C-alpha positions in Angstrom: 5.4 19.7 -9.3 4.9 19.6 -5.6 4.0 16.2 -4.1 1.7 15.7 -1.1 0.8 12.6 0.7 -2.5 12.6 2.5 -4.9 10.2 4.1 -7.8 9.3 1.7 -10.2 10.2 4.4 -9.0 13.8 4.0 -9.6 13.7 0.2 -12.6 11.3 -0.2 -13.3 12.8 -3.7 -10.2 10.7 -4.8 -11.8 7.4 -3.9 -13.1 6.6 -7.4 -9.7 7.3 -8.9 -7.9 5.2 -6.3 -10.4 2.3 -6.7 -10.0 2.4 -10.5 -6.2 2.4 -10.2 -6.2 -0.6 -7.8 -8.7 -2.5 -9.9 -6.7 -2.0 -13.1 -3.4 -2.9 -11.5 -4.4 -5.9 -9.4 -8.0 -7.1 -9.9 -9.4 -6.5 -13.4 -7.6 -9.4 -14.9 -9.1 -11.7 -12.3 -12.7 -10.6 -13.3 -13.3 -8.8 -10.0 -15.9 -6.1 -10.4 -14.7 -2.5 -9.9 -17.6 -2.1 -7.5 -16.0 -4.6 -5.1 -12.9 -2.5 -4.9 -14.9 0.7 -4.5 -16.8 -0.9 -1.6 -13.6 -1.9 0.1 -12.4 1.7 -0.1 -15.8 2.8 1.4 -15.0 0.6 4.4 -11.6 2.3 4.7 -13.2 5.7 4.4 -15.6 4.9 7.2 -12.8 3.8 9.6 -12.2 6.6 12.0 -8.7 5.8 13.3 -6.2 3.1 13.1 -6.0 0.4 10.5 -7.3 0.3 7.8 -6.3 3.5 6.1 -5.3 4.6 2.6 -2.7 7.1 1.6 -2.7 9.0 -1.7 0.1 10.9 -3.4 -1.1 14.0 -5.0 0.6 16.2 -7.6 -1.2 19.4 -8.5 -4.3 18.1 -6.7 -4.5 14.9 -8.7 -3.8 11.4 -7.5 -0.6 10.0 -8.9 -0.1 7.1 -6.4 -1.6 5.2 -3.5 -1.0 2.6 -0.8 -3.5 0.9 1.5 -2.8 -0.2 5.1 -5.0 -3.2 5.8 -5.3 -6.0 8.2 -4.1 -8.7 5.8 -3.0 -9.1 2.2 -2.1 -12.8 2.1 -4.6 -15.5 3.0 -1.6 -17.9 3.5 -0.4 -15.8 6.4 -3.6 -14.7 8.3 -1.7 -14.3 11.6 0.4 -11.4 10.2 -1.0 -7.9 10.5 -1.0 -5.1 9.3 0.0 -5.0 5.7 0.9 -2.3 3.2 -0.9 -3.2 0.0 -2.0 -2.0 -3.4 1.1 0.1 -4.0 0.5 2.0 -7.2 2.2 4.9 -8.9 1.0 6.2 -12.3 3.4 5.5 -15.1 4.4 9.2 -15.8 5.3 9.6 -12.1 7.5 6.5 -11.7 11.2 6.7 -10.8 10.6 9.9 -8.8 10.6 8.4 -5.4 6.8 8.5 -5.0 6.4 4.8 -4.2 9.2 5.1 -1.6 7.6 8.2 -0.1 4.1 6.7 0.3 5.5 3.4 1.6 7.6 5.3 4.2 4.6 7.4 5.2 2.5 4.2 5.6 5.2 2.7 7.9 5.6 5.9 9.8 1.9 6.2 10.5 1.7 2.6 11.6 4.5 3.4 14.1 2.4 6.3 15.4 -0.4 3.7 16.0 2.0 1.5 18.1 2.4 -1.1 15.4 5.6 -3.1 15.9 5.9 -4.8 12.5 4.4 -4.0 9.1 4.2 -6.5 6.3 4.2 -6.4 2.5 4.1 -9.0 -0.3 5.2 -8.6 -3.9 6.4 -10.4 -7.0 9.9 -11.7 -6.5 11.2 -9.4 -9.2 10.6 -6.4 -7.0 12.8 -7.7 -4.2 15.7 -5.2 -4.9 13.3 -2.3 -4.8 11.8 -3.2 -1.4 15.1 -4.3 0.2 16.6 -1.1 -1.0 14.0 0.7 1.0 14.8 -1.2 4.2 12.2 -4.0 4.0 13.6 -7.4 5.1 12.7 -10.6 3.3 10.7 -12.7 5.8 9.9 -15.6 3.4 9.9 -16.4 -0.3 7.5 -18.5 -2.4 4.5 -17.5 -0.3 0.9 -18.2 -1.3 -0.4 -19.5 -4.6 1.6 -17.0 -6.6 4.9 -17.7 -4.9 5.5 -14.1 -3.8 8.1 -12.6 -1.5 7.0 -11.6 2.0 8.7 -8.6 3.7 8.6 -7.0 7.1 9.6 -3.5 8.4 9.7 -2.2 12.0 8.5 1.4 12.2 11.3 3.5 13.6 14.0 1.1 12.5 17.0 2.8 10.9 17.1 2.2 7.1 20.6 2.0 5.8 
């Protein structure tokens, strides 16, 4: 199956699927209404250029993964911007390099915008995955959930 990575603004018909995916993965268990996530995506769709933006991975015209590029994803570090957030890949598509591809595309596009550093936060258990993709640990135990904070410089050589 051929994989494509596109800006959600190019495929706005995917917004409902992306909102539901993000809601199920990150917000449903907190009691956040799905409508709140959809409204956040509407704001991204209305942004003409720059940050924020959303990328979707498509396989046969259907969304199989996504990543958001937003101003901030961690209230404990408001000075850091931008962030890659809401990285999701559907279960049947995992272990195929899709998460790595959408993350790399997000970093690349940030570099095109002149961004010097991109940030990401995750559960500590995912540290080997992110460091394996060239993300450097900036700090551990961040925020109320004790997550790991990473940084990447667009254009940096990934070993």
